[in-house]
C-alpha positions as CSV (number, residue, x, y, z in Angstrom):
1,D,-0.2,0.1,-0.1
2,S,2.8,2.2,0.5
3,T,4.1,2.1,-2.5
4,Q,1.2,2.6,-4.4
5,Y,0.3,5.6,-2.1
6,L,4.0,6.6,-2.9
7,E,3.8,6.1,-6.5
8,A,0.0,8.0,-7.3
9,H,1.6,10.8,-4.8
10,K,5.0,10.9,-7.3
11,C,2.3,10.9,-10.8
12,G,0.7,13.9,-9.0
13,L,3.9,15.9,-8.3
14,S,4.7,15.0,-12.4
15,L,1.2,16.8,-13.6
16,K,1.3,19.6,-11.2
17,Q,4.6,20.4,-13.0
18,N,4.0,20.0,-15.9
19,Q,1.2,22.5,-15.6
20,V,3.3,25.0,-14.0
21,I,5.7,24.5,-17.0
22,L,2.6,24.6,-19.6
23,N,1.4,28.0,-17.9
24,I,4.9,29.5,-17.7
25,K,5.4,29.2,-21.4
26,P,2.9,31.0,-22.7
27,S,3.7,33.7,-20.6
28,I,7.5,34.2,-21.5
29,C,6.2,34.0,-25.1
30,S,4.1,36.9,-24.2
31,A,7.2,38.9,-22.8
32,I,9.3,38.2,-25.4
33,N,6.6,39.1,-28.2
34,M,5.8,42.5,-26.7
35,A,9.8,43.2,-26.0
36,T,10.5,43.0,-29.2
37,G,7.6,44.6,-30.7
38,E,8.5,47.9,-28.4
39,S,12.3,47.9,-29.1
40,G,11.8,47.9,-33.4
41,D,14.6,49.8,-34.5
42,P,16.1,52.4,-31.9
43,E,17.3,55.0,-34.6
44,K,14.0,55.0,-36.3
45,V,12.4,55.5,-33.1
46,N,15.2,58.3,-32.1
47,F,14.5,59.9,-35.6
48,D,10.7,60.2,-35.3
49,N,10.8,61.6,-31.3
50,I,13.2,64.1,-32.4
51,K,10.8,64.7,-35.8
52,E,7.7,65.1,-33.9
53,K,9.7,67.0,-30.9
54,A,10.7,69.6,-33.9
55,R,7.2,69.6,-35.2
56,R,5.5,70.5,-32.2
57,L,8.2,73.0,-31.4
58,W,7.5,74.7,-34.8
59,D,3.8,74.7,-34.4
60,S,4.0,76.4,-30.5
61,S,6.4,79.2,-32.3
62,P,5.4,82.5,-32.7
63,Q,4.1,84.4,-35.8
64,P,6.7,86.5,-36.2
65,V,9.4,82.9,-36.0
66,K,7.2,81.5,-38.4
67,R,7.2,84.5,-41.0
68,F,11.0,85.0,-40.5
69,P,13.0,84.0,-44.0
70,W,14.8,81.4,-43.0
71,N,15.6,79.5,-46.1
72,R,17.0,83.4,-47.8
73,A,19.1,83.7,-44.1
74,L,20.7,80.1,-45.0
75,E,21.4,81.2,-48.5
76,N,22.8,84.4,-47.6
77,F,25.0,82.6,-44.5
78,V,26.2,80.2,-47.4
79,Q,27.6,83.0,-49.3
80,L,29.0,85.4,-46.6
81,T,31.1,82.0,-45.8
82,L,32.2,81.7,-49.5
83,D,32.9,85.2,-50.1
84,L,35.1,85.0,-46.6
85,T,36.9,81.8,-47.7
86,L,37.8,83.5,-51.2
87,A,39.2,86.7,-49.7
88,V,41.2,84.6,-47.1
89,V,42.4,82.4,-50.4
90,K,43.2,85.5,-52.6
91,Y,44.8,87.0,-49.9
92,L,47.3,84.4,-48.7
93,S,47.8,82.4,-51.8
94,V,50.7,85.3,-53.2
95,P,52.8,84.8,-50.4
96,V,52.3,81.2,-49.9
97,L,52.9,80.6,-53.5
98,A,56.1,83.0,-53.2
99,V,57.6,81.1,-50.3
100,S,56.8,78.1,-51.8
101,S,58.4,78.7,-55.1
102,L,61.4,80.0,-53.4
103,S,62.2,76.9,-51.3
104,E,61.4,74.8,-54.6
105,M,64.4,77.3,-56.4
106,S,66.6,76.5,-53.7
107,Y,66.2,73.1,-54.3
108,C,67.2,73.3,-57.5
109,A,70.0,75.7,-56.7
110,H,70.9,73.3,-54.4
111,Q,71.1,70.6,-57.1
112,R,72.8,72.7,-59.6
113,K,69.6,72.8,-61.7
114,L,68.7,76.5,-61.1
115,T,69.3,77.3,-65.4
116,I,66.4,74.5,-66.1
117,I,63.8,76.5,-64.0
118,P,62.3,78.4,-66.8
119,V,61.7,75.6,-69.2
120,P,58.8,74.5,-66.5
121,L,57.7,77.8,-65.7
122,L,57.0,78.4,-69.5
123,L,55.3,74.8,-69.9
124,G,53.0,76.0,-67.0
125,F,52.2,79.4,-68.3
126,V,51.1,77.6,-71.6
127,L,49.4,75.1,-69.7
128,A,47.2,77.5,-67.7
129,G,46.6,80.0,-70.5
130,F,45.3,76.7,-72.4
131,L,43.1,75.0,-69.5
132,K,41.4,78.9,-69.4
133,E,40.4,79.3,-72.7
134,T,39.3,75.6,-73.2
135,A,36.9,75.9,-70.1
136,L,35.7,79.0,-71.6
137,E,35.2,77.4,-75.0
138,L,32.9,74.9,-73.5
139,S,31.0,76.8,-71.2
140,P,30.8,80.3,-72.4
141,L,28.6,81.4,-69.8
142,L,31.8,81.7,-67.5
143,K,32.3,84.8,-69.1
144,D,30.0,86.4,-67.5
145,A,29.6,84.7,-64.2
146,E,29.9,86.5,-61.2
147,V,32.5,84.0,-59.6
148,P,35.6,82.8,-61.8
149,W,35.0,78.9,-61.3
150,H,37.0,77.7,-64.0
151,L,39.9,79.7,-62.6
152,I,39.2,78.2,-59.6
153,A,39.5,74.5,-60.5
154,I,42.3,75.4,-62.6
155,A,44.0,76.7,-59.4
156,I,43.0,73.7,-57.4
157,F,44.1,71.3,-60.2
158,F,47.9,72.5,-59.7
159,T,47.9,73.0,-56.1
160,L,47.3,69.3,-55.8
161,I,49.8,68.7,-58.6
162,K,52.3,70.9,-56.7
163,L,51.9,69.5,-52.8
164,P,53.7,66.0,-53.5
165,G,56.3,67.8,-54.7
166,P,59.1,66.0,-52.6
167,Y,57.7,62.6,-52.8
168,Y,58.4,62.7,-56.8
169,P,61.2,61.2,-58.2
170,Y,64.3,63.0,-58.9
171,W,63.7,64.5,-62.5
172,G,59.8,65.4,-61.1
173,R,61.0,67.0,-58.3
174,I,63.0,69.5,-60.5
175,F,59.8,69.9,-63.2
176,I,56.4,69.2,-62.1
177,P,56.7,71.7,-58.7
178,H,57.6,74.2,-60.9
179,I,55.0,73.7,-63.7
180,A,52.7,74.0,-60.9
181,N,54.5,77.4,-60.0
182,G,54.2,78.5,-63.3
183,A,50.6,77.5,-64.1
184,L,49.4,79.4,-60.7
185,F,51.0,82.5,-61.0
186,R,49.4,83.1,-64.3
187,T,45.9,81.9,-62.8
188,L,46.3,84.3,-60.2
189,W,47.0,87.1,-62.8
190,F,43.9,86.0,-64.9
191,M,41.7,86.4,-61.0
192,F,43.1,90.0,-61.2
193,L,42.3,90.6,-64.5
194,W,39.2,89.0,-63.7
195,Y,38.2,91.0,-60.6
196,R,39.6,94.3,-62.2
197,R,37.1,93.6,-64.5
198,S,34.4,93.0,-62.9
199,K,34.6,96.2,-60.5
200,I,35.1,98.1,-64.0
201,S,32.0,96.9,-65.4
202,G,30.3,97.4,-61.4
203,A,31.2,101.4,-61.6
204,E,30.5,101.9,-65.3
205,L,26.7,100.7,-64.7
206,P,25.5,103.3,-62.5
207,N,26.8,105.9,-64.7
208,S,24.6,103.6,-67.7
209,L,22.0,103.9,-65.8
210,V,22.0,108.0,-64.8
211,N,22.6,108.7,-68.9
212,V,19.4,106.4,-69.5
213,R,17.2,108.3,-67.3
214,D,18.7,112.0,-68.3
215,S,18.0,110.9,-72.3
216,E,14.3,110.0,-71.0
217,I,13.9,113.1,-68.9
218,E,15.1,114.9,-72.0
């Protein structure tokens, strides 16, 4: 009898354990599903929250803030930044180019190759003029542009050629930097003529308007 009682008691315990396990499994699965559903993509959730907060902030802003021309202010800021950058480059390019050219000439003098410097300089002069004329032929609108982008592109191109000068082979260190120097000097001269012409045309424009008004009055 005691043996039967123990076996029956064991069967009852095993049934209770199975019921407990079966009850725990759905709760675990539901918890996992809730966690995965709530987590989602954290970057997307953060971006959505930021966008929603920005929209609420904009909606709660006063009308003067909403009527302010933010796009025009951004355009003016970008234009001012470009103008300042071009002004800094314009005033620093000549002394930096002069110092670097003297350094490269001293290297050629040390290597006893000073007499051949005019050859790469003249070649650089010719290349700069050729690239300028080619750019104007490909895009005639550059002649009337407010900024000489083609000259800026030529200057950047030869600057990138000039920078790795010490790492060129022997004859490359002799010729390539001076070719770039000749092209850069002539490009700077082209820029000087460009800005001088723009100032002259800007000064002549008000005079022409005054003459037109006088003729209309007469």
